[in-house]
N, C-alpha and C positions, 0 to 999 in steps of 0.2 A: 836136595831134599828140602820140601816146604813145610814148615812147621805151622800150624794153626795155634793161634793164641786165643784162649777162651778166659772170659772173666769167672771167678769163682762165684759161687752162690752168695757168699758174703758181701763180694762187690756190688751184685745185682740188687741185693737187699738194701745195701748202702744207698744205691742210686735212687731207689724207689722210696726209701725214706726221705732222702735229700728232695725229691721233687714233691712228696707229699708236702713237707715242711715249707718249701717254697711257695706252693699253692695257697696252704693256710696263711702264711705270712701276707701274701697278696690280698686274701680275702679280708685278713684283720687289718690291714691298711686302709682298704677302702671302707670298711666298716668305721674306722676310727674317722675318717674324714667325714662321712656321713653325719656321725654323731656331732662333730664340732661345727658344721656349717650352720649358719643362721637361718636358713631357709628350710622350710619343710620339704621332705621327699618320702616317697614311697613307690615301690615297684609292683608291677602286676604282671603275673605269668599269662601265657595264652590262654589259660582257663579261667582268667580274671580273679585268681586267688592272688592275695597279698603275698609277696615274697620278702619285702623290706619295708619298714617304717621307723623313721628316725625319730630322735629325741624331740625335734622341734615339730614334727607332724603330731606327735603325742601332745604337746603343750597347744598347739594351735586347734587341733580337735577334740581335746578333752578325752582321748582315748589311750588305753595302753596298748603297747606291742603286743602283747599276749592275747589280748581281746580281737586283734585285727589279722595278725599273720596267720596264713592258712585258711582264712575265710575268703569268700569271693566279695567283691566291690559292692554287688547287689544286696548280699546279706548285710554287709556293714553298713552301708549308706544307700538304702532302698531309695531315697530322695532323689539320686542321681538320674534314674530311670526317665528316659524322654526328655532330659535337659541337654543344654549346650555341652556338659560336661560328657555325657555319653556319646553324643555325635562325634565330639573332637577324639575322644580316647579310643572310639571303634574305628576313626579315619586313621589314626596312627598305626593301631594294631593291624589293620587291614592294608593299608598303602604304604606303610613304612615311612611317613613324612612326619616332620616336625610341626607341632602347632603351639603357637602362642596367643594368649588372650586375657582379657581381665574381666571379671564375674564376681557376682555376689556369692558368696560361700552356700552351699545347700544346707550343711550342718550349722553354719553360723550365719543367718541371713543378714546379720547387722555388719558384718564384715564384708570387706571387698578384696578380692585376691588376684595377683598377677600370677598366671599359672603358664608353665612351659611343660609340654608332653612330648617324648621323643620316643624313638624305637630302641628296644635293647636286643640283644640276641634271643632271648627267650621270653620276649613281652614287651612291656613298655615302662618308662620311667615317668614320673611326674615330681616336678620341682614347683613350689610355689611359695608365695610370701605375701603377707597382709600388707597392703596398700591404702587400707581405709583412709589413714591420714591425709595422703596425698590426694585422693578422691574427693575428701572434704574440703580440702585447700581449693581445688578446680572448681567445686561447686560455690564456694564462697566468691572465688572470683568471678565466677559467672553472674552471681547475683549482684555484686557491686557494678558490674558493666550494666546490668539491666538497670539499676539504680541510677548509674549515672545517664544513661540514655533517657531516663524518665525526667531527670531534673534538666537535662538540656531541652527537652522537648516542653517542658512547662516554661522555661525561662527563655525559651527562644534563644538559646546559646549554642552556637556549634562547636564541635571539637574535633580534633585530628589526633590520630595516632600514628606515630611514625616507628618503623622497625628497621633498625640498622644492621641487623645481625648477619642478613642474607643481602646488602646492599639496599639502597634507599627503598622503602616502600611505605605509603600512608594508608590509613584507612580513616576515612571521612565520615561523620555522622550525618544522618538524614538533616539535620538542622543546618548543618555546614554547607551542604549542597543547596538547600532552599535559599540560604542567605547569599551564596554565590552564584544562584541561578543555573546550577548544574543539574543534570537529570540524574536518577536513581543509579543508574548502570555506571557511574562515575565514581562510586565509592570507595574502589581501591585504585590507587595511582602510583605509578613508578616514576622515578626520579626525573627522566627526560620529559615525562607529560608535564611533571609539576613545573619544570624550568620553562616550558613552553608559555604556560600562563604569566610569567614574570616579564615585566617590561624590559625590553632588550637592553637598555642602559644599565640594568641592575642584574643581569644574568650571572656576569663573571662572578660578583661579590657572592651571589647566592649559591653558586655552585662550588 
């Protein structure tokens, strides 16, 4: 005789409650993580409506979650239309491929953001952070390089920049090339090329 064992209604209800509790716990843990990360984050559904907007995003954009969630990207930030943001986001939504880029913020044109957009099961997620200071440092470095080049041009002094991170490689200024009688296409030089220009008796010590 075969006996069929069936779970009582109470057992089924307990399992359902446990499953719901587990799902809520997972959602809460994800929400907690999003709130604590330093990067801004928001999620967009397939209808382009905001489904998530963390605390960092509120601070960066000066918008509250209540004013954003449930509304479309185009309603909240109409300036995005026709920009690189729209092109990239649509690419992620349609092709399901990740995108990473750096760009000036539409809402804060004075700020420069590093943006990562990626597909989610029901839309896309966007993580971003403010890298304006880093951009400013890069700009300052370029300005210094331009100033140095100008000084070398005026003073007739050549300069050589050596980068040892990926093996010997030097970059020579136009004045350096002129002083040594080298053509313009010799601005970049590898270690082997540099050694060939040294007297054979001195190469062992130079290398």
